[in-house]
N, C-alpha and C positions, 0 to 999 in steps of 0.2 A: 422611577420607583426603585427602592432597594430590591435585591434579588436573594433567592434561596435556591440551592441546588436540590433537585429531586431525582432520585434513582428509581426508574421504572423497569421492573423485570417482567412486565406483562402480568400484573397482579390485579386485574379487575378494572373497575371504573376509576381510572386515574383523573378523568376530567373533573369529577366532583372536588377532588383535593386541589386541583389547579384553580378552580373557580373560588374555592374558599380562601386560598392563599391570595388571590387577586382581590377578594372582598376586603381583606384586612390590610391591603396596601403594599403588597409585594409582588414582584414578577418572578416567574419560574425560569430557571436555566436547567436544561436536562443533562443528567450525567449519562454519557454514552460510552465512555471508556474509563478504565481504572485511573488514568491520568487526570480525568475530570474531577475525580474524588479528591485528589491531592490539591487541586486548585480551588476547591470549594471552601467557603467560610462556614455558612450554615448548611447543614445536610439533613434531608428528611428521607427516611426509608419507609415507604408505605408497604402494606402487605395484605393480601386477601388469599385465602386458600391453604395449601398444604405446607407444613413446616419443612419437611424434607425437600419438597420441590423448591421452596424459596431459597434455602441454604445451598442446595445443589446448583441452582441457577447462578447464584452469586459466586460460588466457588468456580464454576465452569467459566464464568466471565472474567475471573481474576479480580473480583471486587472485595472479597473478604479481607484480604490483607490491608488494602488501602482504607477500608471502613474502620478497621481496628486502629490503624495509625491515626486516622482522623479523630477518633474518640480519645485516644491516648494523648493527642496533642493539646487537648483542652478546647477544641473548637466545638461550637454548638451542634448537637446531634439529637434528632428526634426519630423514634421508631413508632410506627402505628400498627396495631393488631399483630400480625405475624412479624412485622418489623420490630415490635417490642419483644416478641417471643425469641427472636434471633439473638437478643442480648443474653439469654439464659444458657445454662449448661447444655440442655438438650430437652427433648420432648417425647412423650409416649407416642406421639403421632408418627414418629420415625426414629426409632432408637439407634439406627445405624448412622445417622447424620448428627454430628455435634453442633451445638450453637457456638456463639462467640465467647461464652464463658465469662462475660463481664459481671453477671449476677449469678451467684453460686446456688441456684435453685433449679429443679427439674420441672418441666411443664407436665401437668396431669390432665387426663380426660375427665369431663364431668360424669358423675354417676347418673345414669338415665333410668334408674329403677323407680324414682318418684317424681321425675320432671322431664320435660321435653328437652331433647338435644338435637340440634344446636340451641344454645342460649341466644335467643333473638329478642331484642327489645331495649327499652329505656330503663337504665338502672343507675345506681349511685356511683360516685367516686369520692368516698368519704375519707377525709384526712385522718391519719392515725398519728400517735405519738403525743408527747407532752405539749407541744406547741400548737396542736391542731385547733384549739379553741381561740387562739389569737391570730393565727395566720394560716395561709394555704400556699401551695406552690403552683406557679404558672396559671393563675386565675381559676383554679378549680374551686367550686363552692359546694358545701354540703346540702344546700337547698336546690341544687340543679340536678338534672338527669341527663344521661349521656347514652348514645346508641351503641349497643354491643351486638356482635353477631359472631359466635365462635363456639367450638365444641371442646376446646382445650384451654386451660388457664393455669397460672401459677398459684398454688395454694398459699394462703397467708398465715404465717405464724408470728404472733406479736413479738416485736423486739429483735427478731433475727436480722432483718435488713437494717433496721434503725441503728443498731449498734455499730454498723459499718458506714454510717453517715448517710444512708438513703432516707429520703422522704417517701412515704407510701400512702396511697389512697386505695380504698378497697370497695368492693361490692359484694353482695350476698345473693346467691342463687340457691333456693331451697335452704338446706342447712350448710352449704359450702360457702365459705368466705374466701374470695380470691383477690389477686392484685389487679386493680383497675388502672392504676398509673403509678409510676415511680420517677424519682428525680434525684440526681446527685451531681453537683457541679454543673458541668456542661451538658449532662445527659437528661433527656426527658422522654419517657415512653408511655404510651397509652394503649390499653387493650381495647378501649372503645375507639370509634371513628369520629374524630372531631369535625371532619368535613360533613358528617351526616347527623351531627348532634345539635343542630340549630344554633342559636345565639350562644349557648353555653360552650359548644365546641369551638365556635369562632373566637370566643374570649380566650380559651386555652391556647389556640393556635397563634393568636396575636401576641399573647404574653410570651410565648417561646421565641417568636421571631423578633420581638422587641427586647428580649433579654430581661423581662420582668419576672424574675424567678420567684420572689416572695411577695405575697399579697396580704395586707392586713384585713382582718375580718371584723365587721361590726358584731355587736352582741346578737343582733337579729339573725345575721347570716351564720354565725357560729352555732346558733341553736339548731340550725338545719331542719330537715324534714325527715319523715319516716324513711328508713333505709329499705332497699329492695326493688324488685322488678315492678314496673308499673303495668297497668292495663292498657294495651295498645288499641287506639281507635284509628282506623284507616279509612280514608276517603277514596272512592273508586270512580273513575271516569270511563264510560264507554264512549269511544271516539270513532267516528266514521265520516266519510264524505257524504254530504247531502246531495240533493238532485242538481244543485248548481256547482258541485265540485269542491265546495268548501268543507274543510274539516271542522266538525262541530261535536260538542258533548251531547249525547243523547241518552235516553233511558226508555226501555221497553217494558211491557207487561208480558211476562213469560216470554221474553226475548223478541217481541214484536215492537219495533221502534217507530212505526209510522202512526201518525195522528188518526184518531177515530172520529173526533168531533171538534167543534170550534172553528175558528177562522181558517186554520190550516188543514181542515178535514179534506179528505180526498187522497190520502196516501202519502203526504209529505213527511219526510224524516223529521222527527221531533228534535227541535233545536233548543238546547238549554244553555248555550254559551260557548265562548271561545276557550279552547283547551288550556293555553298558557296562562290566561287570566285566572281561570278557575283553579289551576294547580297552585298558583301563588296565593289565591284567596284562602284555600284550605290550609296551606302552610301557616298563614298568618292567624288562622283560627285555632291553630294548635294540633293539626293532624299529625300523627306520629309517623305516618307513611302515606304516600299517594301511589295508587295503582292506576295505570293507564292501559286500557284494553282496546286494541285496534280490532273492532268487531266485524268489519267487512272490508274496508278499503285496503287494497294492495295485499290482502292476506295471501294470495296465491303467488305473489312475487315480491317479498319484502325488500328485495334489493333495489327496487325502484320507488320505495316508500320514502322519498326525500322529505315530504311534508311532515311525516311523523318523526323523522330524525331531527328535523328543525325544531319541532315542539320540544323534544328532549333537550336539545342544545340550549334553547332559550330558557326553558324552565329551570334547568340545573344551574343557571347563572345566578339565580336569586333564591332558590329553594334548597335549603340545607337539611333535608330529611331524605330517607331512602325513597327512590323512585323505581317502581316495577313496571316493566313493559310486557304486554302479552299480545299475541296474534301473529301467526306466521313464523314462529320460531321452530324451524324444521329444515330438513334437507330440501333444497329447492333447485330450480334451474333458472339461470339468468336469461335475459331476453335474447342473448346470442347463443343459447343452447348449452352454456357451460354449467356443469354440475357444481353446486355450492353446498358444502356441508352445513349442518345446523350450527356447529361451533363458529363458523365464520359469520353466519347471520347474527348470532348472539354477540360476537365481538364487535360487530358494527353498531349494535345498540349500546353496548357498554361504552364504547368510545364516544358515543353521542350524549352520554349522561345517565344511562340506566344503571342501577345498582343490582337489580335482579331481573331475570327474564321469567315469564310465565308461559308454561307449555300446557296446551289443552288437548285437542283431539289426538295429536301425535303420541301423547302419553298413553292413551287408551290402546292405540294400535301396537305400541311397543309392549304394553302389558300382555296383550293377546299373544304376541310372539314369544314372550317370556314364559308363559304357561304352556304354550305349544311345544317349547323346547325342554320341558320338564323342569321349569324354574331355574334355567341356566342363563346367565348374563351373556350377551353377545359382545358387549364392549363398544357397540356401534351406534347405539341409540343416542338421540339428542340429549337426553337426561345424563347418560353416562359421560359422553364426550365433554359437555359443558361443565358438569360437576368435577370431572377429573382435572380440567384446566383451571377453573376459577373457584372451586370449592363448592360443597353442597349447598351452602347458604345462598349461593347465587341462583339456585334453581327452585322455582315455585311451580307446583303442578296444580292447575285450575281444573276442578271437577264439576260436572253438571249432571247430577243424578236426579232421578224422578221416582216417585213411589209406584210400586206395582203391588196391588192388594191380592191376597190369596185367602182361602178359607182356613187352611192349616199349613204348617211348615212343610209337611210331606208333599205338598202340591208343587214344590219347586226344588231344584237342587241348589239354589242360591241361599246364602245366609239371610235369615228372616229375623224379625223382632215382633213382639206383641206390642201393638201401639195403643195408646190411650185415646187415639182419634180414628175410630173405625170409619169406613166410607159409607155412602148412602145404602149400599147393599148389606151393611152390617158385618163386613169382613174386618177382622181385627188383627190380622197378621199382614205384614208387608215386607218387601225387600226393595232395595234402592238400585234401580237399573242405571247403568252408565250410558251417557249419550255422547255424540260427537257432532261436529259441524254446527255449533251454536244451539244444540238441543234438537236439531232437526232430524237426527237419525239415532236409533237406539242400538245397543250392542248386547250380546249375551254375556254380560259381565256385571257382577254386583260391586258396590262401592268398596267393600272390604277387600275384595280381590285386587281392585285397582290400587288402593292406597298402599297395600302391603307390597305389591310389585314395584311401584315407583320408589318406595322407601328403599327397597333392595337395590335399585338402580343408582341411588345416590341423590334423590330429591331431598331438599332441605326443609321444605315447608309445603303444606297443603292449603290451597284456597278452596274452601268447601262451599260451593253454591248449592242451590236447591231450586229446581225448575218449578216445583209446586208452590214455593213461597215467593218467587221472584215477582216484584211489583205488588205484592199483596198488602204491604204495610201492617202485617199481622204479627210480626215477630219472627225470630229465627226458628228453624226446625231443631228443637232441643234434642229430640230422640236421635236424629241423624248425627248430630255433633257428638253426643256422648258415645254413640256406637263406633264412630270413626276414631275418636280419641282413645277408646279402649283397645283398639287394634294396632296402633302404631306408636312409635316413640318421638317422631319428629313433630314440630309445632303445627297447629291447625288454626287457620283464620276462618271464623264463622262469617258467612255471607248469605245474602238473600232474605228479604222480609222485614228489615228494620224500617220502622215508620215513626218511632217515638224514642226519646232518650231512655225511657223505662225498658225498652227492649234490650238495650245494651246492658243495663243493670241485671236484667233477667238472665241473659246468656252467660254473664260472668258469675252469677250466683248459682245457677242451676247446671252448669257444665264446667268442664276444666279447659275450655278453649283458651288459646294463647293470645288471641286478638279477635276483634270484631270489626266488620266493615260495613259502611253505609254509602249509599249513592243517591237515589232519588230524593230522599228527605232533605239532603244537603243541597242538591241541584235546584230543587223547587223553592228553596228558601224557607221551608217550614221550620227547620231547626238548623243551628250552626254546630260545627264540631265542638266549639267551646261550650255551648249549652249542654251537649251530651256529657262532656267532661265535668262540668259543674254538677250535673245530676249524679254522676258516678261518685264524685268526691263527697257530696252530701250524703251519699249512701254508704260511706266508709271505704270506698275503693281507692287505692293509690293510683293517681294519674299524674302525668307530666303536664304542667301548665306552660303555655307559650311565654317566652321571654322576649320582650320587644327590643331591648337595646343591649349592646355589648358592655 
């Protein structure tokens, strides 16, 4: 197969990009030295994380000069995410570090007053300019959606880059229009991640590698679809070893995963399918992301969790949407007694195909230490170390709260809310108590305290479960979601309680949640992800539909 050179400066899940490149018919050759850049024909610079870290690492390794020479020589070059941002003059993320200066624009941070930051999800890459209705560049389509995850972007001003010969595709987040992709001559850059953008992303990647710079658009394609961020629908798999030692997808009722009745009654772990098969099934149904939670197996020593690593490796070969892995992401001790920091554990999962890691109980313990120290960051927590290395978008904090009812707010020192759903005793105030160890232990911390602490540590997203709603099929806890959303700026994924497509429409219409997650209703075959999206679309919500062919 033909080859493309890939420069990896330890920028997150590089395996996904390699799998995507392989999928469109190319092999990867790794750039290990500046001399390798000089020998490259096609060169891709991926990027996840911090602008200053990226440019500093490239400078330290002696790569910046050869990269600039490669671009100036007219050889094909592609930058992805921070790899695109490296082409610009500089960034607000680190004003002391200059970019390559190929594009005379400065990267700005998103305004978080009216929207969640980071910007995470599926958005447009809409062609601009006079020729945009007849053709696009590198396979981008106005009717497709692409996966973005970033806090900084290049603002778009009509005509500024076009007058210098650049083709530009944009996306809109809130009221801000920013550059989603650019192209000129041999250069192609995307703010979105093509390797995580399903078939639409593979199409763009293949077009670049094949040199298909200009694509003609039919009238139907040129008409495009509504611009903007879609509603994310996420499928979640709880994975654990059953009593025979096989990893299976399971689902509990308030976290109890053993059968209560039927043929398998007697305490057998509920077996709903094989993890790799189910991940692929949900991808093909149009899931925007898939979350895999390792709920019991190997949690105390993830370093020996080779079956879960193999699930990630196999799933990422054919699934081109973000994969999140949770369970055991913490400082640990290897079987030989060696201390292994959480960052190394996370790196192991990233290298196996994960795009994000989900941290649960360890986040609660870290928050307790944060408040005990007077709201001072230690710099040593799993959240901080992983976020600093891979970017905040790589860290999800999974929270398992439960309601505690009180007669009046004065009865507790925790943040309370007046609920529309009093308990049997008639108490109409409640607070949400945080739990650890899969909901088996409670802590003296409320959900607001926890989410504000982990946001300060550098978490990029909250996976908001609810023990009271888990397995109920009665809909999401809307009061909990609105309360959490009002207290932080980072995105929130609503979880626990989904049993009908209408529950997704309800949570998107009655809260400002950034995404919604389903599990049991999908596993049991009661509804598919595509049926949920069809229902949302019929209700006027903007969603991404699965594209089957490149």
